[in-house]
C-alpha positions in Angstrom: -14.7 60.0 -13.0 -14.2 57.6 -15.8 -14.7 53.8 -15.4 -12.8 51.3 -17.2 -14.9 48.7 -18.8 -13.6 45.4 -19.9 -15.5 44.3 -22.9 -14.4 40.7 -23.0 -13.5 38.3 -20.2 -12.9 35.4 -22.4 -9.7 33.4 -22.0 -9.3 34.0 -18.3 -10.4 30.5 -17.4 -8.1 29.0 -19.9 -5.1 30.8 -18.6 -5.9 29.8 -15.0 -6.5 26.2 -16.1 -3.1 26.0 -17.8 -1.3 27.5 -14.8 -3.0 25.1 -12.3 -2.6 22.1 -14.7 1.2 22.8 -14.8 1.3 22.8 -11.1 -0.7 19.6 -10.7 1.4 17.8 -13.3 4.6 18.9 -11.6 3.3 17.5 -8.3 2.4 14.3 -9.9 5.8 14.0 -11.4 7.4 14.6 -8.0 5.2 11.9 -6.5 6.2 9.4 -9.1 10.0 10.0 -8.6 9.9 10.2 -4.8 7.8 7.1 -4.6 10.3 5.2 -6.8 13.1 6.4 -4.6 11.3 5.4 -1.5 10.6 1.9 -2.9 14.2 1.5 -3.9 15.3 2.5 -0.4 13.0 -0.2 1.1 14.5 -2.8 -1.2 18.0 -1.7 -0.2 17.1 -1.8 3.5 15.8 -5.4 3.1 19.0 -6.3 1.2 21.2 -4.8 4.0 19.2 -6.6 6.7 19.4 -10.0 5.0 23.1 -9.6 4.4 23.8 -8.5 8.0 21.8 -11.4 9.5 23.5 -13.9 7.2 26.9 -12.7 8.1 26.1 -12.7 11.8 25.6 -16.5 11.7 29.3 -17.0 11.2 30.4 -14.6 13.9 32.5 -14.5 16.1 34.3 -17.6 14.8 35.1 -16.7 11.2 35.1 -13.1 10.0 36.0 -14.2 6.5 33.0 -16.5 6.2 30.8 -13.8 7.7 31.8 -11.4 4.9 31.4 -14.1 2.3 27.9 -14.9 3.5 26.9 -11.3 3.7 28.1 -10.7 0.1 26.4 -13.8 -1.1 23.0 -12.9 0.4 23.3 -9.3 -0.8 23.9 -10.5 -4.4 20.9 -12.8 -4.2 18.7 -9.9 -3.0 19.7 -7.3 -5.6 23.3 -6.4 -5.0 24.5 -3.0 -4.0 27.0 -4.3 -1.5 30.8 -4.6 -2.0 33.5 -6.0 0.2 34.3 -2.5 1.5 30.7 -2.0 2.6 31.0 -4.7 5.2 32.6 -3.9 8.6 33.2 -6.3 11.4 33.2 -4.8 14.9 33.1 -5.8 18.5 30.3 -5.2 21.1 30.5 -7.8 23.8 33.3 -10.0 22.6 35.8 -9.7 19.8 34.3 -9.8 16.2 30.7 -10.3 17.3 29.1 -7.5 15.2 28.7 -7.0 11.5 27.6 -3.8 9.7 26.5 -3.8 6.1 25.9 -0.8 3.9 24.0 -1.2 0.7 23.8 1.6 -2.0 22.6 1.9 -5.5 21.9 4.8 -7.9 18.2 5.0 -8.8 17.3 7.1 -11.9 14.6 9.7 -11.8 11.9 9.8 -14.4 10.7 13.3 -14.3 13.5 14.7 -12.2 15.7 14.7 -15.3 13.8 17.8 -16.4 15.4 19.6 -13.4 18.9 18.2 -14.0 18.6 15.4 -11.5 19.6 12.2 -13.4 19.7 9.8 -10.4 19.7 9.6 -6.7 21.9 7.3 -4.6 19.8 5.3 -2.3 21.6 4.0 0.8 20.7 1.7 3.7 22.7 0.1 6.5 22.0 -2.7 8.9 23.9 -4.0 12.0 23.6 -7.5 13.4 25.2 -8.9 16.6 25.9 -12.5 17.3 25.1 -13.2 21.0 23.5 -15.9 23.0 19.9 -15.4 24.1 19.6 -13.8 27.6 17.2 -15.6 29.9 14.4 -16.6 27.5 11.0 -16.9 29.1 8.5 -19.6 28.4 10.8 -21.3 25.8 11.2 -25.0 25.8 13.2 -27.0 23.3 11.2 -29.6 21.4 11.9 -32.1 18.6 9.8 -34.2 16.2 11.1 -37.6 15.1 11.0 -37.8 11.3 10.1 -41.5 11.7 6.9 -40.7 13.7 4.0 -42.7 12.2 1.9 -39.6 11.8 4.5 -38.2 9.4 4.6 -41.3 7.2 2.1 -40.7 4.5 1.7 -40.5 0.7 1.6 -38.1 -1.1 3.7 -35.6 0.7 3.0 -33.3 2.5 0.5 -35.0 4.7 -2.1 -32.9 6.6 -5.2 -33.8 8.6 
């Protein structure tokens, strides 16, 4: 029986290192792109939430003003909302609900190597204008601006 003898084992470690480094760099690239997309999604969600809450302040009296407020707040917080992305609906009474959808294309950094130039990030929020239902332990209070403890220089006064 004849045994095969390998005279040199040099280079095996280098080949394995190159293979694993390629895998590790690929995972790092995926983490960078997916992290950027997740961050953009969170920003779009904040934008949609702010726009929906702003629009709900004018409901149910004025749907036009609600849409205008929603667009205004969306533009201040990064855009991504058009007039067709705002829908007025009804839940309890007519025109008491607003739904806002925000969307934006977010480019990939390393995903371009795989033919994925950008990803569309989308978020939606719904707000309803309704009176509070039986609040507990809530009492209205007011502070007179002319109170002597509020009259001090320089403003603001503390202690």
